[in-house]
N, C-alpha and C positions, 0 to 999 in steps of 0.2 A: 507549444510555442505561441506566443502572442506578440503583438506590436504595440508600442506606446508612442504617441506623438506628443512632444512637448513644444509649445510655441508661445510667442508673444507678438503683440502688435507694435510695429516700429513707430517710435515717436507718437504714441497714442494721445498724449496731452496736446499735441498741436493739431489734432484732427477734430472735426465736428463730432458731437456726441453720438451721431447715428451709427458710428462704427461698432458699438456694442451690440446693437440690434442685428447688424449685418453678420457679426461673428456668431451670435446665437443662432441665427437662421442657417448659417453654414454648418454649424455643429449638429443642428437638428436634421439637416439634410444629408448627412454622411451615409455612405453606401456600405452594405454588408450586414452581417449578424453580430450579435454580442458586443455592440458598441456602448461604451460608457464614457461620458465626458464631464468635465468640470472646469469652470472658469475660476481663477484664483488671483490674488494680488492685483485685482483690478483689470489688468490687460494681458494676463498670462492664462494659458489653458493647457489641459492635458486630456488626451483621448486614449482609451484602451480599446483595441479592436483586433480582428484577425490579421495575422501577419501579411497574408497575400493582398489585403485591401489597403495597406498603409500608404503606398505611394499615390494611388488614384485619389485618395481622400486628402492627402497633403496638397496635391495639385489643385483639388477642388476648393479647399480652404483658401489657398493663395488667390485663385481666380475670383472667389467671392469678395475677399478683402480688397483686391485691386479694382473692383468696380467703383470704389470710392476714390475720389481725386486725391492723389498724393499718399495713399495708404499702401502699406506692404506688411509682410509678416515674416518672422523667423521661425523655422521649423526644424526640430531635431527628431529623427525617427530612430527608435531602438527596437530590436527584435531579440527575444530570448524567453526564458522561463519566468513564470510568476510564482513566487513562493509565499507571499502573504496576501490573503484576500481581505478586502475591506469594502464597506458601502461606498466610500468616497474613493475615486481614482487616485487622488493625491495622497491617500493614506495607505495604498497598496504598495507592495515592494517585490523585488526580484530582479533578475538579470535584464529583462526588457526595460524596466524603469530606470535602472542604473545606466544602461546603454543609451537610452533616450536623453537622460539628463546630461551625460557626457557629450553626446552629439550636439545638443543644444548649447552647452557651455563653450564648445570649441568654435561655434559659428563666427563670433566676432573676431577671434584670433585668426581664423582662416579666411576671413573677409568673404563669407558666403552666407546666403539666407536659407539654405536647406542642405542637410547632410544626414547620413545614417550610420549607425554602428550595429553590427550583428555579431553572432558567434563565428562568422566565417570571414576572416581577414581578406582573403583574395577577392571575394565577392564585394566587400566594402570598397576595396581599392578601385575595382572596375566601375561599380555603380556610382560612387562619389565623383568619379571623373565625368561620367555621363550626366549626372545631375548638375555638376558645375557648368558643363557646356550648355545644358538646357536652360540654366538660369540666365545665361546671356540674353535669351529671348524672354523668359518668364518675368525677369525683373523689369523688363522694359515694356511689358504689356500696358497699353493704354486702357481707359475705362471700357471702351466698346469691345476691344479684343478680349479683355477679361470677361466681360459679360457674355460674349458668344461662346467662350470656352466653358463658362459655367453652364449655360444652356445645353451645350453639346455633351457635357459629362452627365448632366441630369437626364438627357434624352439619348443615351447611347444606342447605336443601331437604328437611329431615326434619320430619315433623309433630311437634307438641308431645307427643303421647302416647308417641312413641318416645323423645324426650328425657327424658320423665318416667320411663320404664322404665330408661334408662341411668343417670339421676341418683338413682334410688331415691326420688323425690318424686312427689306426686300431680300430675296434669295441671293442676289449678287452681292449685297452688303454683308450678309452672313458669310458667304463663301470667301470674300475678300478679307474679312476680319479673322477668320480661322486660318487662312493662309498666312496672314501677317503674324499671327500668334504661333505659327509652326505647330498647329495642333496635331496634325498627322504624325509628325516626327516625335512629338512628346508622348503620344499614345503608343508609339512603337517602343519607346523607352519603358513606359508603364507595363507593356506586355512582356518585355524582356525581364523586368523586375519580377513580375507575377510568376512567370514560368520558372525562373531560377530559384525563387524562394520555395515554390512547391517541390522542386527536385531536392533542394538542400534539406528541407524538413523531413523528407522521406528517408534520407540516408541514415 
């Protein structure tokens, strides 16, 4: 079982050109093993990675992109088997790729910016509701909140005073930004996803 993330930058033509560098930095900074990514069609991207790491990396990509004024990203996550290997992610195939593509294609219709499709329909129903609720906050992250989420994910299990030092902001500023971003609750969602995926894969 693998995960595939398919995404694109919303209204990329209206953004300053720096978004492409920010996207590349985000993709180069992804967490976990066996990560392979590719940017295609100018503002679209696809990532192949371990299933358990998909949501934390989707949240991380979103935080990175939202550090840019007015920028946001659409992300479809798919989990499943991989049947065709290829050097380029976009040329590989299998259930995970189909699920990711279908999740991505349904985003506009469902008026959400992130969703997933897996082999487990009940899990999809639960997690997509949780993600939809989390997006109420994530879609409204300002640049500072997004930046602090980015630093917090990059420095997990690190105290806020260290994040403050890395970011060049005061500890109270970091604390307030993460509270405003509902970072603790979003990481609870990520932990729920990770735990459930691990159980479902073992079945």
